[in-house]
Backbone bond lengths (Angstrom), bond angles and torsions (degrees), N, CA, C in turn:
res aa  C-N    CA-C-N  psi(-1)  N-CA   C-N-CA  omega(-1)  CA-C   N-CA-C  phi
1 M - - - 1.461 - - 1.530 111.33 -
2 A 1.345 114.89 -37.86 1.465 118.62 -178.45 1.514 111.84 -62.02
3 E 1.343 116.73 -31.09 1.466 120.28 -177.37 1.523 111.99 -66.79
4 V 1.332 116.35 -32.58 1.470 118.94 -175.71 1.522 112.38 -98.68
5 T 1.332 117.76 -4.10 1.470 120.20 -178.35 1.528 112.91 -57.87
6 P 1.358 120.15 -46.32 1.475 118.72 178.20 1.528 112.94 -59.03
7 A 1.345 116.24 -40.50 1.464 119.28 179.94 1.522 110.89 -65.97
8 L 1.351 116.69 -41.43 1.461 120.51 178.63 1.527 111.16 -65.48
9 A 1.335 116.14 -38.31 1.463 119.87 178.52 1.519 110.78 -65.45
10 W 1.331 116.51 -43.60 1.475 120.39 178.07 1.524 110.31 -61.73
11 Y 1.335 116.46 -46.76 1.468 120.77 -178.29 1.521 110.75 -62.98
12 G 1.326 116.74 -43.08 1.451 119.61 -179.22 1.519 112.71 -66.08
13 T 1.341 116.41 -39.13 1.461 120.64 -177.20 1.514 112.86 -72.73
14 F 1.333 116.26 -44.95 1.467 119.79 -172.14 1.531 114.34 -100.38
15 M 1.319 118.56 -9.62 1.459 120.70 -179.72 1.526 111.93 -118.09
16 V 1.325 116.89 -54.31 1.462 120.14 -173.73 1.523 111.71 -73.25
17 L 1.327 117.65 -46.62 1.463 120.11 -177.18 1.535 113.03 -61.08
18 P 1.356 120.12 -46.74 1.473 118.99 175.88 1.530 112.70 -59.97
19 L 1.343 116.45 -36.85 1.461 119.69 179.13 1.517 110.64 -65.09
20 L 1.329 116.38 -43.65 1.465 120.18 177.54 1.523 111.15 -64.55
21 A 1.340 116.78 -39.10 1.466 120.37 178.33 1.526 110.87 -61.97
22 M 1.334 116.64 -40.46 1.465 120.82 177.85 1.527 110.52 -60.38
23 I 1.328 116.56 -45.41 1.465 120.51 -178.60 1.523 110.62 -65.46
24 V 1.333 117.37 -43.81 1.463 121.10 -179.76 1.521 110.96 -62.78
25 L 1.338 117.40 -45.15 1.464 120.79 -178.01 1.529 112.15 -65.16
26 S 1.334 117.25 -23.74 1.466 119.79 179.83 1.528 111.84 -66.99
27 F 1.331 117.85 -13.09 1.465 121.86 178.54 1.530 111.61 -99.39
28 F 1.346 115.76 15.23 1.457 120.23 -179.46 1.522 110.17 -123.53
29 T 1.317 115.21 152.74 1.466 121.89 167.13 1.519 106.87 -93.98
30 W 1.323 115.54 118.81 1.468 120.69 -176.10 1.524 107.00 -143.27
31 N 1.302 116.02 98.96 1.464 121.01 -170.81 1.514 114.64 -102.36
32 S 1.322 117.57 9.09 1.465 120.91 177.25 1.514 108.47 -167.10
33 L 1.331 115.41 145.30 1.461 119.34 178.38 1.524 111.76 -65.09
34 V 1.323 117.25 -24.17 1.463 120.03 -179.27 1.524 111.66 -93.34
35 A 1.350 116.98 -5.02 1.464 120.62 178.25 1.519 109.86 -92.27
36 S 1.300 116.56 166.37 1.459 121.43 178.35 1.526 109.31 -95.05
37 P 1.346 117.47 133.23 1.465 120.12 177.33 1.528 110.96 -62.77
38 K 1.327 115.83 141.06 1.466 121.16 178.17 1.524 109.13 -122.02
39 P 1.318 117.41 132.61 1.469 119.77 -179.30 1.524 110.78 -58.54
40 S 1.335 115.81 135.98 1.465 119.96 179.58 1.522 112.35 -132.83
41 G 1.336 116.96 9.31 1.453 119.98 178.22 1.515 112.15 61.84
42 L 1.309 115.90 -130.85 1.464 121.96 -177.52 1.524 112.56 -94.66
43 E 1.328 117.87 14.22 1.458 121.32 -175.52 1.533 111.86 -58.61
44 N 1.327 117.24 -44.07 1.462 119.75 179.76 1.521 111.57 -61.89
45 Y 1.312 116.76 -39.66 1.470 120.66 -179.25 1.528 110.69 -72.55
46 R 1.316 116.90 -33.63 1.466 119.33 176.13 1.519 110.46 -63.17
47 Y 1.334 116.02 -40.34 1.463 119.53 -178.55 1.534 111.91 -69.88
48 L 1.337 117.27 -24.22 1.462 119.68 176.50 1.523 111.55 -54.63
49 F 1.319 116.69 -37.53 1.462 121.09 -176.91 1.526 112.63 -81.81
50 E 1.329 117.21 -8.71 1.462 120.88 179.40 1.527 112.59 -107.01
51 D 1.313 116.72 -9.92 1.467 122.42 -173.07 1.526 109.89 -81.04
52 E 1.327 116.63 107.41 1.469 120.77 -178.44 1.523 111.69 -68.19
53 I 1.330 116.72 -34.85 1.464 119.29 178.44 1.522 110.29 -65.24
54 L 1.330 116.77 -37.10 1.461 120.13 177.51 1.524 110.98 -63.36
55 R 1.334 116.63 -38.31 1.471 119.52 176.59 1.521 110.60 -62.02
56 T 1.329 115.81 -45.24 1.466 119.93 177.94 1.514 110.95 -61.31
57 A 1.344 116.16 -43.09 1.461 120.64 179.97 1.523 111.09 -62.99
58 T 1.330 117.37 -36.39 1.464 120.93 179.02 1.523 110.88 -66.13
59 V 1.328 116.34 -45.78 1.472 120.19 178.54 1.524 110.25 -62.90
60 N 1.335 116.76 -43.91 1.468 120.34 178.52 1.524 111.32 -61.94
61 T 1.325 117.10 -38.67 1.462 121.21 -179.47 1.522 110.75 -65.53
62 I 1.323 116.68 -41.69 1.468 120.61 177.90 1.529 109.97 -60.47
63 A 1.341 116.45 -45.01 1.467 120.35 178.36 1.522 110.66 -65.86
64 Y 1.324 116.22 -43.10 1.464 122.28 -178.02 1.524 110.84 -59.67
65 V 1.321 115.94 -49.88 1.462 120.65 -178.19 1.528 110.95 -72.36
66 G 1.330 116.72 -44.72 1.459 120.06 -177.12 1.523 112.86 -62.86
67 V 1.330 116.33 -49.81 1.468 120.09 -179.86 1.524 109.96 -68.36
68 G 1.340 116.63 -39.39 1.465 119.60 178.97 1.521 111.81 -59.33
69 L 1.326 117.24 -46.79 1.465 120.46 178.88 1.528 111.20 -65.41
70 A 1.339 116.40 -39.90 1.473 120.46 -179.50 1.525 111.60 -63.94
71 L 1.336 116.87 -29.14 1.466 120.45 177.56 1.526 111.66 -84.22
72 I 1.320 116.23 -46.63 1.464 120.48 -169.84 1.523 112.81 -73.98
73 I 1.327 118.21 -51.64 1.465 120.31 -171.20 1.532 112.75 -65.47
74 P 1.346 120.93 -53.13 1.472 118.88 -179.68 1.522 113.35 -61.76
75 M 1.335 116.80 -44.86 1.461 119.30 -177.91 1.527 111.24 -67.43
76 A 1.340 116.24 -38.47 1.467 119.64 178.46 1.524 110.47 -66.57
77 F 1.323 116.93 -37.57 1.465 119.75 179.77 1.529 110.66 -65.27
78 L 1.330 116.96 -43.25 1.465 120.00 178.97 1.525 111.10 -64.67
79 L 1.329 116.90 -43.14 1.461 119.78 177.09 1.533 110.92 -65.05
80 G 1.328 115.88 -38.50 1.452 119.95 178.22 1.515 112.39 -63.93
81 F 1.325 116.21 -39.19 1.469 120.09 176.42 1.519 110.40 -62.84
82 F 1.327 115.90 -43.26 1.464 120.93 178.37 1.529 110.66 -58.76
83 L 1.333 116.86 -46.03 1.460 120.33 179.82 1.527 111.98 -67.40
84 S 1.333 116.58 -34.72 1.466 119.61 -177.57 1.516 112.75 -66.90
85 R 1.334 116.68 -19.50 1.464 120.70 178.22 1.525 111.03 -83.67
86 R 1.334 116.31 3.71 1.471 123.81 176.78 1.535 113.29 51.20
87 P 1.333 116.26 62.39 1.470 119.17 175.87 1.528 109.59 -70.24
88 P 1.323 118.05 166.67 1.469 119.84 177.23 1.533 110.94 -56.39
89 G 1.324 115.47 131.05 1.454 120.41 -179.58 1.516 114.55 77.18
90 H 1.340 117.87 19.76 1.462 119.76 -175.54 1.528 112.32 -63.11
91 A 1.336 117.15 -31.56 1.469 119.67 179.78 1.530 110.89 -65.18
92 I 1.333 115.86 -43.21 1.471 119.71 178.17 1.523 110.45 -67.80
93 L 1.339 116.16 -39.84 1.463 119.84 178.58 1.526 111.01 -61.47
94 S 1.325 116.84 -38.56 1.466 120.30 179.17 1.522 110.71 -61.34
95 I 1.328 116.07 -41.43 1.469 120.03 178.78 1.528 110.35 -65.00
96 I 1.337 115.93 -43.10 1.466 120.56 -179.42 1.522 110.34 -63.17
97 F 1.337 116.65 -45.16 1.460 120.64 -178.92 1.522 111.78 -64.19
98 F 1.333 116.84 -33.97 1.461 119.87 -175.85 1.527 112.53 -82.99
99 T 1.335 116.41 -18.41 1.470 120.57 -174.45 1.525 114.10 -55.38
100 P 1.355 120.71 -42.58 1.468 118.87 -179.04 1.526 113.87 -56.49
101 W 1.329 116.88 -29.34 1.458 119.30 -177.28 1.529 112.05 -72.34
102 I 1.325 117.02 -27.22 1.460 119.01 -178.32 1.526 111.90 -92.66
103 V 1.326 117.38 -0.64 1.460 120.70 171.85 1.524 107.30 -75.52
104 S 1.305 117.74 130.57 1.467 120.73 -176.93 1.522 110.81 -61.65
105 A 1.327 115.44 153.41 1.465 120.68 -177.95 1.524 111.37 -59.50
106 S 1.335 116.81 -39.98 1.464 119.44 -179.30 1.526 111.15 -67.34
107 A 1.334 117.23 -40.63 1.464 120.30 178.20 1.520 110.48 -66.09
108 R 1.322 115.83 -40.66 1.469 119.70 178.28 1.524 110.74 -62.81
109 A 1.327 116.69 -41.51 1.462 120.48 179.37 1.524 111.16 -64.28
110 M 1.328 117.21 -42.38 1.459 120.13 178.74 1.521 111.13 -64.14
111 M 1.341 116.06 -38.63 1.456 120.17 -179.55 1.523 110.84 -63.63
112 F 1.334 116.39 -46.45 1.460 119.28 -178.17 1.520 112.38 -75.00
113 T 1.320 117.25 -28.43 1.467 119.05 173.00 1.524 109.73 -60.93
114 G 1.333 116.05 -41.45 1.458 119.92 176.24 1.517 112.38 -64.59
115 L 1.331 117.04 -40.97 1.462 120.75 179.42 1.528 111.83 -62.92
116 Y 1.341 115.82 -35.01 1.459 120.94 -174.95 1.527 113.41 -89.54
117 Q 1.329 118.57 -2.10 1.454 121.08 179.57 1.531 110.60 -61.65
118 P 1.350 117.62 157.61 1.474 119.79 179.02 1.528 112.79 -53.09
119 A 1.342 116.93 -37.45 1.466 119.99 178.54 1.526 110.72 -104.47
120 G 1.335 116.65 20.57 1.448 120.98 -178.78 1.515 113.12 -78.32
121 A 1.337 114.88 -177.11 1.462 120.98 -173.30 1.525 112.64 -63.52
122 V 1.332 117.78 -38.58 1.468 119.91 -176.67 1.521 110.87 -62.60
123 N 1.325 117.31 -52.14 1.465 120.28 179.28 1.524 111.99 -66.88
124 S 1.323 117.09 -33.67 1.472 120.54 179.22 1.527 110.74 -65.34
125 I 1.331 116.83 -42.10 1.467 120.40 178.70 1.523 110.41 -65.85
126 L 1.327 117.36 -40.93 1.465 120.39 177.82 1.525 110.72 -61.19
127 S 1.325 116.83 -41.98 1.467 120.24 178.06 1.522 111.11 -65.56
128 L 1.328 116.46 -37.46 1.459 120.99 -178.28 1.516 112.26 -63.18
129 V 1.342 116.69 -33.90 1.468 120.27 -178.54 1.527 111.83 -98.33
130 G 1.327 116.48 14.11 1.456 120.23 175.29 1.507 114.90 82.46
131 L 1.324 118.08 18.25 1.471 121.25 -179.33 1.525 110.34 -114.95
132 E 1.333 115.92 39.76 1.456 119.09 -176.94 1.534 112.34 -61.98
133 D 1.354 117.27 -25.06 1.461 119.92 178.21 1.525 111.94 -66.62
134 W 1.323 116.89 -17.90 1.467 121.12 178.38 1.526 112.37 -82.81
135 G 1.319 116.09 -7.95 1.451 120.14 -178.54 1.527 111.93 -61.89
136 R 1.297 116.53 146.14 1.452 122.04 -176.35 1.533 110.43 -144.30
137 L 1.316 115.13 162.39 1.457 120.85 161.92 1.530 104.57 -86.35
138 W 1.306 116.46 82.98 1.461 122.21 -162.44 1.513 113.56 -56.25
139 L 1.310 118.46 -38.75 1.459 120.75 -178.49 1.528 112.72 -90.38
140 A 1.323 117.37 -7.78 1.467 121.00 -179.68 1.519 112.33 -109.91
141 D 1.317 117.47 -9.79 1.457 121.94 179.65 1.531 108.87 -88.47
142 P 1.334 118.71 121.62 1.469 120.53 -178.41 1.529 113.79 -57.51
143 S 1.334 117.10 -26.62 1.468 119.84 -177.39 1.527 113.05 -82.08
144 T 1.332 117.64 -14.26 1.468 119.72 -176.25 1.519 114.10 -124.81
145 A 1.322 118.60 -13.58 1.466 120.98 -171.75 1.527 112.22 -59.11
146 L 1.337 117.39 -47.70 1.462 120.20 -177.63 1.518 111.04 -63.41
147 W 1.341 116.50 -41.46 1.471 120.10 -178.75 1.528 111.07 -68.02
148 A 1.331 116.36 -32.40 1.462 119.64 177.29 1.528 110.52 -67.10
149 V 1.323 117.00 -38.53 1.464 120.18 177.69 1.523 110.54 -67.33
150 I 1.334 116.55 -41.39 1.470 120.50 178.25 1.526 110.64 -61.90
151 A 1.330 116.72 -39.18 1.472 120.22 178.73 1.522 111.07 -61.46
152 T 1.321 117.10 -35.21 1.463 121.08 177.39 1.523 110.63 -63.14
153 E 1.326 116.63 -44.09 1.460 121.14 178.01 1.523 111.11 -64.58
154 A 1.326 116.36 -41.81 1.464 120.14 -178.40 1.530 110.65 -63.92
155 W 1.321 116.44 -41.10 1.468 119.80 178.81 1.522 111.24 -58.27
156 A 1.318 116.13 -40.04 1.456 120.01 -178.70 1.518 112.05 -75.92
157 G 1.335 116.57 -32.70 1.455 120.08 -171.20 1.513 116.45 -88.62
158 I 1.329 117.86 -31.50 1.462 120.17 -172.82 1.524 111.58 -63.82
159 G 1.324 116.93 -51.02 1.457 120.23 -174.73 1.515 113.48 -63.55
160 S 1.336 116.60 -46.86 1.465 119.42 -178.29 1.524 111.33 -65.83
161 T 1.326 116.96 -39.82 1.462 120.42 178.07 1.517 110.56 -66.27
162 A 1.325 117.29 -34.46 1.461 120.84 178.14 1.522 111.28 -63.32
163 V 1.327 117.17 -40.94 1.468 120.79 179.19 1.525 110.13 -63.56
164 I 1.337 117.12 -40.23 1.461 120.55 178.49 1.527 110.34 -67.12
165 F 1.325 116.51 -41.66 1.464 120.25 176.78 1.531 110.81 -60.58
166 S 1.326 116.68 -40.34 1.471 119.61 -177.42 1.523 110.90 -62.48
167 A 1.340 116.59 -35.03 1.470 119.82 178.48 1.518 110.62 -65.20
168 A 1.337 117.39 -40.00 1.463 120.89 179.45 1.522 111.04 -72.40
169 L 1.322 117.12 -43.22 1.470 120.61 -178.45 1.519 111.47 -69.27
170 G 1.327 116.79 -27.72 1.461 119.89 179.29 1.519 113.50 -67.10
171 R 1.327 117.49 -13.21 1.461 120.98 -179.88 1.530 112.47 -87.74
172 I 1.332 116.51 -4.96 1.464 119.70 175.64 1.524 108.16 -74.73
173 P 1.322 118.68 126.42 1.473 120.52 -177.41 1.523 112.25 -56.98
174 N 1.316 116.27 135.21 1.459 121.17 -179.43 1.524 111.91 -63.72
175 E 1.342 116.23 -25.24 1.464 120.41 179.96 1.527 111.56 -60.82
176 V 1.339 116.30 -31.21 1.464 120.09 179.52 1.521 110.26 -64.72
177 Y 1.334 116.31 -43.02 1.458 120.19 178.51 1.532 110.64 -67.87
178 E 1.317 116.59 -39.53 1.467 119.72 179.81 1.515 111.18 -62.65
179 A 1.332 116.78 -40.62 1.464 119.97 178.01 1.524 110.62 -64.59
180 A 1.327 116.86 -38.14 1.466 120.58 179.29 1.518 110.95 -66.21
181 R 1.343 117.04 -38.99 1.461 119.83 179.10 1.524 111.17 -65.60
182 L 1.335 116.33 -35.94 1.468 119.80 177.08 1.517 111.26 -63.00
183 D 1.326 116.48 -27.85 1.465 121.24 177.56 1.519 112.16 -87.87
184 G 1.341 116.40 4.43 1.459 120.55 175.76 1.512 115.39 92.12
185 A 1.330 117.80 13.17 1.460 120.37 -179.27 1.525 110.79 -74.25
186 G 1.325 115.26 137.76 1.456 120.71 174.76 1.518 110.48 -93.99
187 T 1.336 115.53 -174.21 1.469 120.10 -177.17 1.520 111.73 -61.54
188 W 1.318 116.90 -45.10 1.464 119.50 -178.38 1.519 111.21 -62.94
189 R 1.336 117.58 -39.39 1.450 121.03 178.03 1.527 110.75 -65.80
190 E 1.310 117.11 -35.86 1.467 120.40 176.47 1.530 110.78 -62.45
191 I 1.349 115.62 -40.12 1.458 119.47 -179.66 1.527 111.07 -67.47
192 V 1.333 115.66 -47.80 1.464 120.80 -173.32 1.528 112.32 -74.51
193 S 1.341 116.56 -40.54 1.466 120.03 -171.59 1.527 114.44 -98.09
194 I 1.337 116.79 -15.97 1.466 118.46 -177.77 1.534 111.04 -121.16
195 A 1.331 116.17 -60.87 1.467 119.94 -172.52 1.528 111.78 -61.07
196 Y 1.341 116.56 -49.79 1.468 118.16 -177.14 1.531 112.95 -68.41
197 P 1.338 119.78 -50.35 1.475 118.15 -179.83 1.522 113.81 -58.83
198 M 1.334 117.04 -36.41 1.458 119.56 -177.02 1.533 113.13 -80.00
199 S 1.317 117.04 -8.48 1.475 120.28 178.51 1.526 111.11 -126.95
200 K 1.327 117.34 20.73 1.463 121.22 -174.48 1.522 112.08 -59.49
201 D 1.330 117.66 -42.83 1.465 120.49 179.08 1.524 111.26 -60.94
202 F 1.327 116.50 -40.68 1.464 120.22 -179.50 1.524 110.50 -69.44
203 V 1.332 116.93 -38.21 1.470 119.84 176.20 1.524 109.82 -61.19
204 G 1.341 116.34 -41.41 1.456 119.72 177.51 1.521 112.09 -62.26
205 L 1.333 116.75 -41.02 1.463 120.73 178.08 1.521 110.99 -62.42
206 M 1.337 117.29 -46.32 1.457 120.70 -179.88 1.527 111.41 -66.25
207 T 1.323 116.90 -34.96 1.464 120.30 176.38 1.515 110.31 -63.72
208 M 1.331 116.24 -41.34 1.462 120.42 178.70 1.532 111.16 -64.83
209 L 1.321 116.92 -42.63 1.463 119.92 179.03 1.525 111.58 -65.54
210 Q 1.333 116.41 -41.25 1.462 119.19 177.69 1.530 110.96 -66.92
211 F 1.326 116.55 -36.08 1.465 120.54 176.36 1.525 110.10 -58.93
212 L 1.319 116.33 -46.95 1.464 120.36 -179.77 1.521 111.18 -64.50
213 W 1.336 116.35 -40.31 1.461 119.32 -179.68 1.527 110.75 -64.88
214 L 1.328 117.36 -46.16 1.452 120.47 -179.93 1.526 111.16 -66.23
215 F 1.320 115.79 -41.55 1.463 120.80 -176.48 1.522 111.57 -68.00
216 L 1.330 116.79 -45.67 1.452 120.81 -175.26 1.527 113.26 -93.51
217 G 1.341 116.03 -30.44 1.457 119.45 -174.43 1.509 114.71 -87.96
218 S 1.331 116.78 -1.40 1.465 118.80 -178.47 1.527 111.93 -65.13
219 A 1.342 117.30 -24.69 1.468 119.80 -176.79 1.522 111.74 -57.84
220 G 1.338 116.55 -44.48 1.455 119.57 -178.09 1.515 112.99 -65.96
221 T 1.330 116.31 -44.76 1.466 120.25 -179.41 1.519 111.38 -64.76
222 V 1.336 116.42 -44.55 1.466 120.50 179.56 1.527 110.55 -64.63
223 L 1.329 116.97 -42.26 1.463 120.59 179.37 1.521 111.27 -58.66
224 L 1.323 117.07 -44.74 1.458 120.67 -175.31 1.527 113.00 -75.29
225 L 1.345 117.05 -30.38 1.459 119.29 -174.97 1.528 113.91 -95.27
226 T 1.326 117.72 -44.61 1.471 119.69 -170.34 1.520 114.67 -133.46
227 K 1.343 117.72 -15.79 1.471 121.53 -173.89 1.533 111.53 55.70
228 G 1.316 115.64 32.66 1.462 120.67 177.34 1.509 114.77 89.11
229 G 1.316 118.14 -10.54 1.462 121.52 -176.31 1.514 112.47 -90.10
230 P 1.336 117.27 -176.92 1.471 125.96 -3.61 1.528 111.44 -68.22
231 G 1.303 116.65 138.59 1.463 120.75 -172.28 1.521 108.49 65.52
232 S 1.318 115.86 -118.82 1.461 121.11 174.15 1.526 110.55 -125.55
233 N 1.333 115.98 28.25 1.461 120.88 -173.39 1.521 113.62 -70.54
234 T 1.324 118.19 -21.18 1.464 120.06 176.53 1.533 111.31 -117.30
235 M 1.312 116.00 16.69 1.461 120.17 177.95 1.525 109.62 -70.32
236 T 1.329 117.17 125.56 1.465 121.97 174.82 1.528 108.65 -115.36
237 L 1.326 116.23 167.80 1.457 119.96 -179.21 1.521 111.41 -59.51
238 A 1.338 116.13 -43.10 1.460 119.63 -178.57 1.524 111.17 -64.21
239 F 1.342 117.05 -42.67 1.459 118.82 179.80 1.523 111.09 -71.71
240 Y 1.324 117.74 -35.37 1.467 120.45 179.44 1.532 110.16 -65.33
241 L 1.318 116.69 -37.27 1.462 120.59 175.47 1.530 109.80 -60.39
242 Y 1.339 115.57 -47.56 1.476 120.12 177.72 1.524 110.59 -60.01
243 D 1.315 116.61 -43.62 1.461 121.53 -178.32 1.527 111.02 -60.67
244 Q 1.322 116.04 -45.77 1.458 119.53 -178.16 1.531 111.97 -68.90
245 A 1.326 116.92 -36.15 1.465 120.24 -176.91 1.525 112.58 -77.78
246 F 1.332 117.69 -45.43 1.463 120.20 -168.43 1.530 114.39 -109.37
247 I 1.321 117.99 -15.25 1.468 120.22 178.29 1.529 110.41 -107.18
248 S 1.324 116.27 -52.10 1.464 119.91 179.60 1.517 112.50 -82.35
249 G 1.326 117.91 -18.38 1.453 121.06 177.56 1.514 114.97 75.24
250 R 1.312 117.80 16.59 1.476 121.33 179.46 1.536 107.87 -93.91
251 I 1.311 115.37 75.74 1.457 120.46 -171.34 1.515 111.56 -67.92
252 G 1.323 117.73 -42.15 1.456 120.01 178.82 1.515 112.17 -61.07
253 Y 1.337 116.37 -44.32 1.466 120.02 179.53 1.522 110.56 -66.90
254 S 1.324 117.78 -35.74 1.465 120.27 178.93 1.526 110.70 -62.11
255 Q 1.343 116.87 -33.89 1.457 119.43 178.99 1.527 111.37 -71.57
256 A 1.324 117.02 -31.20 1.460 120.26 173.63 1.531 109.99 -65.15
257 I 1.333 116.42 -40.53 1.468 120.59 175.49 1.522 109.71 -62.42
258 A 1.342 116.33 -39.58 1.460 120.44 179.55 1.522 111.18 -63.57
259 V 1.330 117.43 -40.76 1.469 120.83 178.11 1.528 110.06 -64.40
260 A 1.344 116.84 -43.34 1.457 119.99 176.98 1.522 110.89 -63.38
261 G 1.341 116.80 -39.69 1.465 120.82 177.11 1.513 112.02 -64.09
262 L 1.339 115.87 -37.70 1.461 119.75 176.84 1.525 111.02 -60.99
263 A 1.332 116.03 -42.88 1.467 119.86 178.48 1.525 110.97 -63.17
264 V 1.341 116.46 -44.01 1.471 120.27 178.66 1.523 110.74 -62.83
265 G 1.329 116.52 -41.81 1.462 120.44 179.20 1.516 112.40 -62.34
266 L 1.323 116.73 -42.78 1.466 120.13 179.12 1.529 111.07 -64.97
267 I 1.330 116.27 -39.31 1.471 119.39 177.02 1.519 110.48 -63.53
268 G 1.342 116.50 -44.69 1.461 120.87 179.00 1.515 112.08 -60.48
269 M 1.319 116.95 -43.58 1.461 120.63 179.17 1.523 110.88 -65.88
270 G 1.332 116.35 -36.57 1.459 119.46 177.00 1.516 112.17 -64.38
271 I 1.333 116.42 -40.37 1.472 120.44 178.70 1.521 110.44 -64.15
272 I 1.329 116.46 -43.27 1.470 119.99 179.22 1.520 110.55 -63.73
273 R 1.324 115.97 -43.88 1.461 120.31 179.32 1.517 111.02 -60.25
274 Y 1.324 116.29 -40.83 1.467 120.59 179.20 1.518 111.05 -67.34
275 A 1.346 116.15 -41.51 1.460 120.37 -177.45 1.525 112.45 -65.01
276 F 1.337 116.93 -32.16 1.460 120.55 -176.91 1.528 111.98 -105.99
277 R 1.322 117.40 18.40 1.458 119.93 179.15 1.520 109.66 -63.99
278 T 1.317 116.35 146.60 1.444 121.93 177.45 1.526 109.01 -97.03
279 K 1.298 116.50 120.73 1.463 120.26 -178.76 1.519 109.67 -75.51
280 E 1.312 114.20 131.11 1.476 119.52 179.79 1.531 110.13 -74.34
């Protein structure tokens, strides 16, 4: 017991206590950091079910996470498989693929804001190929703003996740692929029947990590690109929590949102864990 006491003390101090504080504060009305919290019972939780913006943020979050995972994980896995086969220049390609992840969030936001401008690269390319009617104010158009933000996340996530996948896939013995080729398997069959089954647990782990990043990290991207607008079309749960805590000053209510977000996150992680379970 003595051996694990320091670890338990660290976990209790820095993990359990803040979590308990969040839950306790969700039962208080606290509208300013300089004000005193006042008990409000279940009032914050009652308002959760009446808050129309929260409903919008929940729907946006589901789309944000769902589409983000659908873009990042499959494409990263395919790129990772390609890198794991060590093509010519794979070391340089790995650096190139990983570079978007080390670009700071603010720099990435400025870059994509420029791309999405009326005279930016996206609209310019559309005009160049004769599709100028497809041009949009991408971050100001309610029909495209959320998808433009998701594209920013996907750009940052695909390459770095692919490099991590390549490290895991590179540990699969080459003899397995050689035996499959002798049986007439092509590249796609190698991916579906060998690479994915033999790395399914790792794919599940990376999916869970990307889920957490998209779910919790959306606040920063949304803040820098759209601030939740136009209207509330890019409002996510993470950004709405930030908005209520630091802009609107409704700290007690923000903690209720955090508790609800925690429940949603645990459900999401459970679904991912179930989907990628390995059958005995």
